[in-house]
GULUM-778102 format. One record per atom (N, C-alpha, C): residue number from 1; residue in one letter; atom name; x, y, z. Coordinates in steps of 0.2 Angstrom, whole numbers, plus 2048, in hexadecimal, padded with zeros to 3 digits. Example, Ala and Ser with C-alpha at 12.3 -4.5 7.8 and 13.67 -1.06 7.14 Angstrom:
% GULUM-778102
{seq 1&type A&atom N&u 842&v 7E4&w 827} $
{seq 1&type A&atom CA&u 83E&v 7EA&w 827} $
{seq 1&type A&atom C&u 842&v 7F0&w 827} $
{seq 2&type S&atom N&u 840&v 7F5&w 823} $
{seq 2&type S&atom CA&u 844&v 7FB&w 824} $
{seq 2&type S&atom C&u 840&v 800&w 827} $
//
This chain:
% GULUM-778102
{seq 1&type X&atom N&u CE7&v 6BA&w B21} $
{seq 1&type X&atom CA&u CE6&v 6B5&w B1C} $
{seq 1&type X&atom C&u CE2&v 6BA&w B17} $
{seq 2&type X&atom N&u CE4&v 6B8&w B11} $
{seq 2&type X&atom CA&u CE1&v 6BC&w B0B} $
{seq 2&type X&atom C&u CDF&v 6B7&w B05} $
{seq 3&type X&atom N&u CD9&v 6B8&w B03} $
{seq 3&type X&atom CA&u CD7&v 6B4&w AFD} $
{seq 3&type X&atom C&u CD8&v 6B8&w AF7} $
{seq 4&type X&atom N&u CDC&v 6B5&w AF2} $
{seq 4&type X&atom CA&u CDD&v 6B8&w AEC} $
{seq 4&type X&atom C&u CDB&v 6B4&w AE6} $
{seq 5&type X&atom N&u CD9&v 6B7&w AE1} $
{seq 5&type X&atom CA&u CD7&v 6B3&w ADA} $
{seq 5&type X&atom C&u CD7&v 6B8&w AD5} $
{seq 6&type X&atom N&u CD8&v 6B6&w ACF} $
{seq 6&type X&atom CA&u CD8&v 6BA&w AC9} $
{seq 6&type X&atom C&u CD1&v 6BB&w AC6} $
{seq 7&type X&atom N&u CCC&v 6B8&w AC9} $
{seq 7&type X&atom CA&u CC5&v 6B8&w AC7} $
{seq 7&type X&atom C&u CC1&v 6BD&w ACB} $
{seq 8&type X&atom N&u CBB&v 6BB&w ACD} $
{seq 8&type X&atom CA&u CB6&v 6BF&w AD0} $
{seq 8&type X&atom C&u CB8&v 6C2&w AD6} $
{seq 9&type X&atom N&u CB5&v 6C8&w AD8} $
{seq 9&type X&atom CA&u CB7&v 6CB&w ADE} $
{seq 9&type X&atom C&u CB3&v 6C9&w AE4} $
{seq 10&type X&atom N&u CAF&v 6C4&w AE3} $
{seq 10&type X&atom CA&u CAB&v 6C1&w AE9} $
{seq 10&type X&atom C&u CAD&v 6BA&w AEB} $
{seq 11&type X&atom N&u CB3&v 6B8&w AEA} $
{seq 11&type X&atom CA&u CB5&v 6B1&w AEB} $
{seq 11&type X&atom C&u CB6&v 6B1&w AF3} $
{seq 12&type X&atom N&u CB5&v 6AB&w AF6} $
{seq 12&type X&atom CA&u CB7&v 6AA&w AFD} $
{seq 12&type X&atom C&u CBA&v 6A3&w AFD} $
{seq 13&type X&atom N&u CBD&v 6A2&w B03} $
{seq 13&type X&atom CA&u CC0&v 69B&w B04} $
{seq 13&type X&atom C&u CBE&v 699&w B0C} $
{seq 14&type X&atom N&u CBD&v 693&w B0D} $
{seq 14&type X&atom CA&u CBC&v 691&w B14} $
{seq 14&type X&atom C&u CC3&v 68F&w B17} $
{seq 15&type X&atom N&u CC4&v 692&w B1D} $
{seq 15&type X&atom CA&u CCB&v 690&w B20} $
{seq 15&type X&atom C&u CC9&v 68D&w B27} $
{seq 16&type X&atom N&u CCD&v 687&w B28} $
{seq 16&type X&atom CA&u CCC&v 684&w B2F} $
{seq 16&type X&atom C&u CD3&v 683&w B32} $
{seq 17&type X&atom N&u CD3&v 685&w B38} $
{seq 17&type X&atom CA&u CD9&v 684&w B3C} $
{seq 17&type X&atom C&u CD8&v 680&w B42} $
{seq 18&type X&atom N&u CDC&v 67B&w B43} $
{seq 18&type X&atom CA&u CDC&v 676&w B49} $
{seq 18&type X&atom C&u CE2&v 675&w B4C} $
{seq 19&type X&atom N&u CE2&v 674&w B53} $
{seq 19&type X&atom CA&u CE8&v 672&w B56} $
{seq 19&type X&atom C&u CE6&v 66B&w B5A} $
{seq 20&type X&atom N&u CEA&v 666&w B59} $
{seq 20&type X&atom CA&u CE9&v 660&w B5C} $
{seq 20&type X&atom C&u CE2&v 65D&w B5B} $
{seq 21&type X&atom N&u CDF&v 65F&w B55} $
{seq 21&type X&atom CA&u CD8&v 65C&w B54} $
{seq 21&type X&atom C&u CD2&v 661&w B56} $
{seq 22&type X&atom N&u CD4&v 666&w B5A} $
{seq 22&type X&atom CA&u CCF&v 66B&w B5D} $
{seq 22&type X&atom C&u CCF&v 671&w B58} $
{seq 23&type X&atom N&u CC9&v 673&w B56} $
{seq 23&type X&atom CA&u CC8&v 678&w B52} $
{seq 23&type X&atom C&u CC9&v 67F&w B55} $
{seq 24&type X&atom N&u CCD&v 683&w B52} $
{seq 24&type X&atom CA&u CCE&v 68A&w B55} $
{seq 24&type X&atom C&u CCB&v 68F&w B51} $
{seq 25&type X&atom N&u CCA&v 68E&w B4A} $
{seq 25&type X&atom CA&u CC7&v 693&w B46} $
{seq 25&type X&atom C&u CC4&v 68F&w B40} $
{seq 26&type X&atom N&u CBE&v 691&w B3E} $
{seq 26&type X&atom CA&u CBB&v 68F&w B38} $
{seq 26&type X&atom C&u CB7&v 694&w B35} $
{seq 27&type X&atom N&u CB9&v 697&w B2F} $
{seq 27&type X&atom CA&u CB5&v 69C&w B2C} $
{seq 27&type X&atom C&u CB7&v 69E&w B25} $
{seq 28&type X&atom N&u CB3&v 6A2&w B22} $
{seq 28&type X&atom CA&u CB4&v 6A4&w B1B} $
{seq 28&type X&atom C&u CB9&v 6AA&w B1B} $
{seq 29&type X&atom N&u CBD&v 6AA&w B16} $
{seq 29&type X&atom CA&u CC2&v 6B0&w B15} $
{seq 29&type X&atom C&u CBF&v 6B3&w B0E} $
{seq 30&type X&atom N&u CBE&v 6B9&w B0E} $
{seq 30&type X&atom CA&u CBC&v 6BD&w B08} $
{seq 30&type X&atom C&u CC1&v 6C0&w B04} $
{seq 31&type X&atom N&u CC1&v 6C0&w AFD} $
{seq 31&type X&atom CA&u CC6&v 6C3&w AF9} $
{seq 31&type X&atom C&u CC7&v 6CA&w AFB} $
{seq 32&type X&atom N&u CCE&v 6CC&w AFC} $
{seq 32&type X&atom CA&u CCF&v 6D3&w AFD} $
{seq 32&type X&atom C&u CCE&v 6D5&w B04} $
{seq 33&type X&atom N&u CCC&v 6D1&w B09} $
{seq 33&type X&atom CA&u CCB&v 6D3&w B10} $
{seq 33&type X&atom C&u CCF&v 6CF&w B14} $
{seq 34&type X&atom N&u CD5&v 6D1&w B15} $
{seq 34&type X&atom CA&u CDA&v 6CD&w B1A} $
{seq 34&type X&atom C&u CD7&v 6CC&w B21} $
{seq 35&type X&atom N&u CD9&v 6C7&w B24} $
{seq 35&type X&atom CA&u CD6&v 6C6&w B2B} $
{seq 35&type X&atom C&u CDC&v 6C4&w B2F} $
{seq 36&type X&atom N&u CDD&v 6C7&w B35} $
{seq 36&type X&atom CA&u CE2&v 6C5&w B3A} $
{seq 36&type X&atom C&u CDF&v 6C1&w B3F} $
{seq 37&type X&atom N&u CE2&v 6BB&w B41} $
{seq 37&type X&atom CA&u CDF&v 6B7&w B46} $
{seq 37&type X&atom C&u CE4&v 6B6&w B4B} $
{seq 38&type X&atom N&u CE2&v 6B6&w B52} $
{seq 38&type X&atom CA&u CE6&v 6B5&w B57} $
{seq 38&type X&atom C&u CE3&v 6AF&w B5B} $
{seq 39&type X&atom N&u CE7&v 6A9&w B5A} $
{seq 39&type X&atom CA&u CE4&v 6A3&w B5D} $
{seq 39&type X&atom C&u CE9&v 6A0&w B62} $
{seq 40&type X&atom N&u CE6&v 69D&w B67} $
{seq 40&type X&atom CA&u CEA&v 69A&w B6D} $
{seq 40&type X&atom C&u CEC&v 693&w B6B} $
{seq 41&type X&atom N&u CF2&v 692&w B69} $
{seq 41&type X&atom CA&u CF5&v 68B&w B68} $
{seq 41&type X&atom C&u CF9&v 688&w B6D} $
{seq 42&type X&atom N&u CF9&v 68B&w B73} $
{seq 42&type X&atom CA&u CFD&v 689&w B79} $
{seq 42&type X&atom C&u CFC&v 682&w B7A} $
{seq 43&type X&atom N&u D02&v 67E&w B7B} $
{seq 43&type X&atom CA&u D03&v 677&w B7C} $
{seq 43&type X&atom C&u D00&v 673&w B76} $
{seq 44&type X&atom N&u CFF&v 676&w B70} $
{seq 44&type X&atom CA&u CFD&v 672&w B6B} $
{seq 44&type X&atom C&u D03&v 66E&w B67} $
{seq 45&type X&atom N&u D02&v 669&w B65} $
{seq 45&type X&atom CA&u D07&v 665&w B61} $
{seq 45&type X&atom C&u D06&v 665&w B5A} $
{seq 46&type X&atom N&u D00&v 664&w B57} $
{seq 46&type X&atom CA&u CFF&v 664&w B50} $
{seq 46&type X&atom C&u CFA&v 66A&w B4E} $
{seq 47&type X&atom N&u CFD&v 66E&w B4A} $
{seq 47&type X&atom CA&u CF9&v 674&w B47} $
{seq 47&type X&atom C&u CF7&v 672&w B40} $
{seq 48&type X&atom N&u CF0&v 672&w B3E} $
{seq 48&type X&atom CA&u CEE&v 671&w B38} $
{seq 48&type X&atom C&u CEA&v 677&w B35} $
{seq 49&type X&atom N&u CEC&v 679&w B2F} $
{seq 49&type X&atom CA&u CE8&v 67E&w B2C} $
{seq 49&type X&atom C&u CE6&v 67C&w B25} $
{seq 50&type X&atom N&u CDF&v 67C&w B24} $
{seq 50&type X&atom CA&u CDD&v 679&w B1D} $
{seq 50&type X&atom C&u CD8&v 67F&w B1A} $
{seq 51&type X&atom N&u CD7&v 67E&w B14} $
{seq 51&type X&atom CA&u CD3&v 683&w B10} $
{seq 51&type X&atom C&u CCF&v 67F&w B0B} $
{seq 52&type X&atom N&u CC9&v 682&w B09} $
{seq 52&type X&atom CA&u CC5&v 67F&w B04} $
{seq 52&type X&atom C&u CC1&v 684&w B00} $
{seq 53&type X&atom N&u CBE&v 682&w AFB} $
{seq 53&type X&atom CA&u CBA&v 686&w AF7} $
{seq 53&type X&atom C&u CB3&v 687&w AFB} $
{seq 54&type X&atom N&u CB0&v 68C&w AFA} $
{seq 54&type X&atom CA&u CA9&v 68D&w AFE} $
{seq 54&type X&atom C&u CA4&v 68B&w AF9} $
{seq 55&type X&atom N&u CA5&v 689&w AF3} $
{seq 55&type X&atom CA&u CA0&v 687&w AEE} $
{seq 55&type X&atom C&u CA1&v 680&w AEC} $
{seq 56&type X&atom N&u C9C&v 67C&w AED} $
{seq 56&type X&atom CA&u C9D&v 675&w AEC} $
{seq 56&type X&atom C&u C9E&v 673&w AE5} $
{seq 57&type X&atom N&u CA3&v 66F&w AE4} $
{seq 57&type X&atom CA&u CA6&v 66D&w ADD} $
{seq 57&type X&atom C&u CA9&v 673&w ADA} $
{seq 58&type X&atom N&u CAB&v 678&w ADE} $
{seq 58&type X&atom CA&u CAE&v 67E&w ADB} $
{seq 58&type X&atom C&u CB5&v 67C&w AD8} $
{seq 59&type X&atom N&u CB7&v 67F&w AD3} $
{seq 59&type X&atom CA&u CBE&v 67E&w AD0} $
{seq 59&type X&atom C&u CC1&v 684&w ACE} $
{seq 60&type X&atom N&u CBF&v 68A&w AD0} $
{seq 60&type X&atom CA&u CC2&v 691&w ACF} $
{seq 60&type X&atom C&u CC3&v 694&w AD5} $
{seq 61&type X&atom N&u CC6&v 691&w ADA} $
{seq 61&type X&atom CA&u CC7&v 694&w AE1} $
{seq 61&type X&atom C&u CCD&v 699&w AE1} $
{seq 62&type X&atom N&u CD2&v 699&w ADD} $
{seq 62&type X&atom CA&u CD7&v 69D&w ADE} $
{seq 62&type X&atom C&u CDC&v 69B&w AE3} $
{seq 63&type X&atom N&u CDF&v 6A0&w AE7} $
{seq 63&type X&atom CA&u CE4&v 69F&w AEC} $
{seq 63&type X&atom C&u CE3&v 6A1&w AF2} $
{seq 64&type X&atom N&u CE5&v 69E&w AF7} $
{seq 64&type X&atom CA&u CE4&v 6A1&w AFE} $
{seq 64&type X&atom C&u CEB&v 6A2&w B01} $
{seq 65&type X&atom N&u CEC&v 6A8&w B03} $
{seq 65&type X&atom CA&u CF3&v 6AA&w B05} $
{seq 65&type X&atom C&u CF3&v 6AB&w B0D} $
{seq 66&type X&atom N&u CF7&v 6A7&w B10} $
{seq 66&type X&atom CA&u CF8&v 6A8&w B18} $
{seq 66&type X&atom C&u CFF&v 6AD&w B18} $
{seq 67&type X&atom N&u CFE&v 6B3&w B1A} $
{seq 67&type X&atom CA&u D03&v 6B8&w B1A} $
{seq 67&type X&atom C&u D06&v 6B8&w B21} $
{seq 68&type X&atom N&u D0D&v 6B7&w B22} $
{seq 68&type X&atom CA&u D11&v 6B8&w B28} $
{seq 68&type X&atom C&u D0E&v 6B4&w B2E} $
{seq 69&type X&atom N&u D0C&v 6AE&w B2D} $
{seq 69&type X&atom CA&u D0A&v 6AA&w B33} $
{seq 69&type X&atom C&u D0F&v 6AA&w B39} $
{seq 70&type X&atom N&u D0E&v 6AC&w B3F} $
{seq 70&type X&atom CA&u D12&v 6AC&w B44} $
{seq 70&type X&atom C&u D10&v 6A9&w B4B} $
{seq 71&type X&atom N&u D14&v 6A5&w B4D} $
{seq 71&type X&atom CA&u D13&v 6A1&w B54} $
{seq 71&type X&atom C&u D17&v 6A5&w B59} $
{seq 72&type X&atom N&u D14&v 6A7&w B5E} $
{seq 72&type X&atom CA&u D17&v 6AB&w B64} $
{seq 72&type X&atom C&u D17&v 6A7&w B6A} $
{seq 73&type X&atom N&u D1C&v 6A6&w B6E} $
{seq 73&type X&atom CA&u D1C&v 6A3&w B75} $
{seq 73&type X&atom C&u D19&v 6A8&w B7A} $
{seq 74&type X&atom N&u D14&v 6A6&w B7D} $
{seq 74&type X&atom CA&u D11&v 6AA&w B82} $
{seq 74&type X&atom C&u D14&v 6AA&w B89} $
//
């Protein structure tokens, strides 16, 4: 996951990942610092990935890029 924006170098986004309503990941992603996640979604039916600005009432969040998400059968 990579956080990109045309503005400040200190931008962050909050990312939440759930499977069937169970939280698997919740954390901040910092601009220019890609993060690799390995999450167990075994027997999951519904995958939900959401993101939000870390600044309340923020309107200059930029873009969150999810690069090459891959589901693998174990």
